[in-house]
Backbone as CSV, one residue per row, in Angstrom:
resi,resn,N_x,N_y,N_z,CA_x,CA_y,CA_z,C_x,C_y,C_z
1,UNK,-11.921,-9.255,2.928,-12.247,-8.596,1.674,-13.565,-7.840,1.810
2,UNK,-14.524,-8.480,2.493,-15.824,-7.844,2.666,-15.675,-6.565,3.493
3,UNK,-14.875,-6.624,4.571,-14.666,-5.432,5.395,-13.954,-4.341,4.609
4,UNK,-13.004,-4.736,3.768,-12.288,-3.760,2.942,-13.257,-3.066,2.001
5,UNK,-14.071,-3.850,1.310,-15.042,-3.268,0.370,-16.067,-2.406,1.098
6,UNK,-16.520,-2.876,2.254,-17.494,-2.102,3.021,-16.899,-0.770,3.459
7,UNK,-15.636,-0.780,3.891,-14.975,0.458,4.299,-14.869,1.448,3.163
8,UNK,-14.537,0.955,1.982,-14.431,1.841,0.819,-15.797,2.388,0.450
9,UNK,-16.838,1.555,0.494,-18.181,2.019,0.140,-18.699,3.061,1.128
10,UNK,-18.490,2.831,2.405,-18.918,3.813,3.408,-18.170,5.121,3.211
11,UNK,-16.869,5.028,3.008,-16.059,6.228,2.825,-16.486,7.010,1.582
12,UNK,-16.641,6.314,0.454,-17.015,7.024,-0.773,-18.432,7.580,-0.677
13,UNK,-19.330,6.894,0.079,-20.667,7.442,0.275,-20.596,8.755,1.042
14,UNK,-19.779,8.788,2.103,-19.648,10.012,2.898,-19.064,11.151,2.066
15,UNK,-18.047,10.848,1.285,-17.449,11.875,0.429,-18.440,12.318,-0.637
16,UNK,-19.134,11.346,-1.242,-20.103,11.675,-2.297,-21.254,12.498,-1.722
17,UNK,-21.687,12.156,-0.528,-22.785,12.877,0.100,-22.394,14.331,0.402
18,UNK,-21.159,14.542,0.823,-20.696,15.900,1.116,-20.397,16.684,-0.149
19,UNK,-19.876,15.988,-1.163,-19.479,16.642,-2.407,-20.315,16.078,-3.551
20,UNK,-21.386,16.746,-3.881,-22.312,16.259,-4.898,-21.671,16.171,-6.281
21,UNK,-20.568,16.912,-6.513,-19.941,16.923,-7.824,-19.115,15.672,-8.099
22,UNK,-18.956,14.805,-7.107,-18.160,13.595,-7.292,-18.887,12.643,-8.232
23,UNK,-18.160,12.019,-9.145,-18.786,11.167,-10.147,-19.377,9.916,-9.511
24,UNK,-20.333,9.320,-10.234,-21.022,8.147,-9.708,-20.146,6.908,-9.720
25,UNK,-19.089,6.907,-10.507,-18.224,5.722,-10.543,-17.025,5.879,-9.607
26,UNK,-17.154,6.701,-8.582,-16.068,6.895,-7.622,-15.790,5.615,-6.838
27,UNK,-16.847,4.867,-6.528,-16.660,3.605,-5.802,-15.762,2.663,-6.591
28,UNK,-16.093,2.500,-7.849,-15.320,1.584,-8.686,-13.884,2.075,-8.847
29,UNK,-13.706,3.367,-8.994,-12.368,3.924,-9.179,-11.512,3.704,-7.930
30,UNK,-12.088,3.918,-6.766,-11.347,3.721,-5.522,-11.048,2.240,-5.322
31,UNK,-12.001,1.365,-5.616,-11.741,-0.073,-5.514,-10.660,-0.510,-6.492
32,UNK,-10.637,0.075,-7.677,-9.591,-0.236,-8.649,-8.225,0.178,-8.114
33,UNK,-8.153,1.343,-7.510,-6.878,1.816,-6.961,-6.425,0.912,-5.817
34,UNK,-7.347,0.499,-4.944,-7.008,-0.426,-3.856,-6.458,-1.726,-4.440
35,UNK,-7.109,-2.239,-5.466,-6.666,-3.479,-6.103,-5.296,-3.309,-6.764
36,UNK,-5.094,-2.194,-7.448,-3.799,-1.930,-8.095,-2.681,-1.857,-7.061
37,UNK,-2.917,-1.122,-5.978,-1.905,-1.007,-4.920,-1.584,-2.379,-4.344
38,UNK,-2.614,-3.146,-4.049,-2.409,-4.443,-3.441,-1.680,-5.405,-4.375
39,UNK,-2.071,-5.449,-5.636,-1.392,-6.324,-6.592,0.052,-5.882,-6.809
40,UNK,0.273,-4.576,-6.874,1.630,-4.058,-7.035,2.504,-4.458,-5.847
41,UNK,2.003,-4.235,-4.628,2.784,-4.555,-3.426,3.068,-6.048,-3.335
42,UNK,2.060,-6.872,-3.590,2.273,-8.314,-3.526,3.245,-8.775,-4.605
43,UNK,3.114,-8.247,-5.805,4.043,-8.597,-6.874,5.466,-8.176,-6.560
44,UNK,5.635,-6.962,-6.062,6.964,-6.465,-5.697,7.563,-7.294,-4.572
45,UNK,6.737,-7.640,-3.602,7.208,-8.460,-2.487,7.665,-9.837,-2.975
46,UNK,6.894,-10.439,-3.862,7.225,-11.775,-4.367,8.514,-11.757,-5.180
47,UNK,8.660,-10.799,-6.087,9.827,-10.827,-6.978,11.125,-10.391,-6.296
48,UNK,11.041,-9.858,-5.077,12.265,-9.473,-4.362,12.629,-10.455,-3.253
49,UNK,11.919,-11.560,-3.139,12.247,-12.576,-2.135,13.432,-13.413,-2.608
50,UNK,14.093,-14.117,-1.686,15.246,-14.954,-2.053,14.898,-15.982,-3.137
51,UNK,15.774,-16.074,-4.120,15.587,-17.003,-5.218,14.788,-16.443,-6.383
52,UNK,14.289,-15.220,-6.249,13.493,-14.618,-7.326,14.356,-13.658,-8.142
53,UNK,13.797,-13.182,-9.254,14.543,-12.395,-10.229,15.153,-11.110,-9.646
54,UNK,14.392,-10.389,-8.849,14.864,-9.118,-8.318,15.257,-9.210,-6.839
55,UNK,15.768,-10.352,-6.443,16.256,-10.536,-5.073,17.334,-9.508,-4.728
56,UNK,18.117,-9.132,-5.731,19.211,-8.185,-5.498,18.702,-6.839,-4.995
57,UNK,17.501,-6.425,-5.377,16.944,-5.155,-4.883,16.737,-5.206,-3.371
58,UNK,16.213,-6.315,-2.901,15.987,-6.467,-1.467,17.316,-6.488,-0.714
59,UNK,18.285,-7.242,-1.221,19.603,-7.295,-0.568,20.276,-5.931,-0.578
60,UNK,20.189,-5.222,-1.707,20.808,-3.902,-1.820,20.183,-2.918,-0.838
61,UNK,18.858,-2.881,-0.794,18.173,-1.968,0.127,18.476,-2.341,1.574
62,UNK,18.484,-3.622,1.866,18.779,-4.071,3.221,20.186,-3.645,3.645
63,UNK,21.161,-3.817,2.766,22.540,-3.426,3.079,22.686,-1.912,3.160
64,UNK,21.905,-1.198,2.378,21.953,0.262,2.409,21.404,0.809,3.726
65,UNK,20.322,0.233,4.193,19.653,0.734,5.395,20.312,0.218,6.676
66,UNK,20.620,-1.074,6.704,21.175,-1.658,7.924,22.697,-1.638,7.887
67,UNK,23.315,-1.157,8.942,24.782,-1.174,9.007,25.292,-2.606,9.195
68,UNK,26.576,-2.786,8.981,27.196,-4.116,9.093,27.169,-4.641,10.526
69,UNK,27.390,-3.780,11.498,27.437,-4.210,12.898,26.038,-4.230,13.496
70,UNK,25.693,-5.321,14.143,24.339,-5.476,14.678,24.033,-4.500,15.810
71,UNK,25.040,-4.035,16.548,24.770,-3.111,17.651,24.370,-1.715,17.146
72,UNK,24.596,-1.438,15.859,24.232,-0.137,15.298,22.793,-0.086,14.793
73,UNK,22.092,-1.203,14.816,20.720,-1.228,14.288,19.808,-0.452,15.230
74,UNK,19.108,0.468,14.666,18.189,1.317,15.421,16.760,1.046,14.931
75,UNK,15.767,1.330,15.764,14.383,1.127,15.326,14.062,1.900,14.042
76,UNK,14.712,3.051,13.846,14.462,3.846,12.640,14.784,3.057,11.379
77,UNK,15.873,2.264,11.421,16.254,1.491,10.247,15.169,0.483,9.875
78,UNK,14.619,-0.175,10.884,13.551,-1.137,10.635,12.321,-0.427,10.094
79,UNK,12.009,0.735,10.641,10.842,1.479,10.188,11.011,1.985,8.766
80,UNK,12.213,2.140,8.321,12.461,2.588,6.950,12.408,1.428,5.962
81,UNK,12.936,0.285,6.360,13.010,-0.866,5.460,11.644,-1.527,5.251
82,UNK,10.893,-1.708,6.314,9.633,-2.447,6.238,8.638,-1.873,5.222
83,UNK,8.352,-0.585,5.206,7.341,-0.098,4.257,7.802,-0.083,2.798
84,UNK,9.087,-0.220,2.565,9.561,-0.192,1.173,9.551,-1.596,0.578
85,UNK,10.168,-2.565,1.256,10.215,-3.936,0.720,10.100,-5.022,1.783
86,UNK,10.120,-4.691,3.054,10.263,-5.705,4.081,9.004,-6.296,4.668
87,UNK,7.882,-5.647,4.559,6.648,-6.117,5.212,5.475,-5.899,4.263
88,UNK,4.805,-6.980,3.918,3.727,-6.879,2.924,2.583,-5.981,3.406
89,UNK,2.303,-5.984,4.690,1.214,-5.141,5.208,1.628,-3.668,5.255
90,UNK,2.913,-3.432,5.530,3.422,-2.058,5.643,3.643,-1.402,4.277
91,UNK,3.859,-2.221,3.256,4.193,-1.684,1.934,3.073,-0.833,1.343
92,UNK,1.843,-1.097,1.737,0.714,-0.332,1.196,0.800,1.146,1.566
93,UNK,1.466,1.468,2.663,1.543,2.872,3.071,2.400,3.688,2.107
94,UNK,3.623,3.245,1.853,4.517,4.011,0.972,4.061,3.938,-0.484
95,UNK,3.869,2.710,-0.967,3.509,2.548,-2.375,2.088,3.042,-2.639
96,UNK,1.213,2.941,-1.646,-0.162,3.431,-1.802,-0.216,4.946,-1.958
97,UNK,0.576,5.651,-1.162,0.617,7.113,-1.283,1.126,7.504,-2.661
98,UNK,2.186,6.856,-3.099,2.758,7.158,-4.415,1.744,6.888,-5.536
99,UNK,1.097,5.739,-5.513,0.126,5.392,-6.556,-1.079,6.321,-6.504
100,UNK,-1.547,6.654,-5.315,-2.687,7.586,-5.200,-2.348,8.961,-5.769
101,UNK,-1.155,9.451,-5.476,-0.763,10.767,-6.000,-0.652,10.761,-7.521
102,UNK,-0.294,9.617,-8.084,-0.201,9.514,-9.546,-1.584,9.348,-10.180
103,UNK,-2.457,8.564,-9.560,-3.719,8.184,-10.200,-4.911,9.075,-9.860
104,UNK,-4.892,9.735,-8.727,-6.048,10.534,-8.309,-5.837,12.009,-8.600
105,UNK,-6.915,12.663,-8.929,-6.890,14.099,-9.160,-6.731,14.811,-7.812
106,UNK,-5.848,15.801,-7.782,-5.598,16.497,-6.523,-6.816,17.316,-6.117
107,UNK,-7.236,17.122,-4.876,-8.344,17.876,-4.296,-8.221,17.780,-2.777
108,UNK,-8.965,18.610,-2.053,-8.917,18.503,-0.591,-9.385,17.135,-0.084
109,UNK,-10.274,16.484,-0.820,-10.766,15.163,-0.418,-9.659,14.119,-0.472
110,UNK,-8.629,14.383,-1.248,-7.513,13.440,-1.379,-6.839,13.184,-0.034
111,UNK,-6.820,14.186,0.825,-6.212,14.026,2.147,-6.955,12.995,2.994
112,UNK,-8.247,12.816,2.731,-9.035,11.824,3.445,-9.077,10.489,2.707
113,UNK,-8.975,10.537,1.394,-9.034,9.316,0.601,-7.783,8.463,0.745
114,UNK,-6.617,9.082,0.746,-5.363,8.320,0.771,-5.257,7.409,1.993
115,UNK,-5.518,7.883,3.214,-5.414,6.953,4.352,-6.386,5.771,4.261
116,UNK,-7.607,6.039,3.830,-8.598,4.959,3.720,-8.178,3.961,2.651
117,UNK,-7.719,4.461,1.518,-7.268,3.584,0.435,-6.080,2.745,0.893
118,UNK,-5.129,3.358,1.573,-3.944,2.620,2.039,-4.307,1.563,3.078
119,UNK,-5.231,1.868,3.964,-5.661,0.893,4.967,-6.375,-0.279,4.295
120,UNK,-7.242,0.022,3.346,-7.939,-1.049,2.618,-6.949,-1.897,1.821
121,UNK,-5.970,-1.264,1.188,-4.959,-2.009,0.426,-4.106,-2.868,1.353
122,UNK,-3.817,-2.371,2.539,-3.042,-3.151,3.509,-3.823,-4.393,3.938
123,UNK,-5.117,-4.246,4.169,-5.954,-5.395,4.527,-5.993,-6.405,3.390
124,UNK,-6.143,-5.922,2.168,-6.161,-6.818,1.011,-4.791,-7.481,0.821
125,UNK,-3.716,-6.754,1.096,-2.372,-7.342,1.045,-2.272,-8.530,2.002
126,UNK,-2.763,-8.359,3.213,-2.692,-9.423,4.213,-3.509,-10.634,3.772
127,UNK,-4.669,-10.387,3.204,-5.519,-11.492,2.738,-4.843,-12.246,1.595
128,UNK,-4.339,-11.528,0.615,-3.675,-12.176,-0.522,-2.408,-12.905,-0.074
129,UNK,-1.670,-12.311,0.835,-0.450,-12.939,1.333,-0.745,-14.270,2.002
130,UNK,-1.833,-14.331,2.745,-2.222,-15.587,3.395,-2.577,-16.659,2.371
131,UNK,-3.057,-16.253,1.208,-3.436,-17.222,0.180,-2.235,-17.893,-0.469
132,UNK,-1.163,-17.164,-0.676,-0.014,-17.756,-1.366,1.147,-18.098,-0.446
133,UNK,1.104,-17.730,0.787,2.225,-18.024,1.697,2.027,-19.350,2.372
């Protein structure tokens, strides 16, 4: 958590230093987005596990992506399934991009903010997952 927060603070300092027009509460806003992404991913992961309310979403997506015959499974199928519902650390990439595009104002800095936010959210996902798993 400390490394995640430190990474966000260093990143926002660099962006703020280059772009003086950035608001002073940018640190808090970016940390809020990291927290939202992480809580969303962990919540989605939990409710789609076996025995939970939305287990059918995971089964449906799994059946949609993976063919019935095991010899037809390709690495591409795994790479598609994991970031959507299959891997808590990978989920921050897909869902993080979507949440960032919805919550952040479009600017050239967004191209640099999204990867940092997604990496920080992925780290926080791993930490939270270890707490409840």
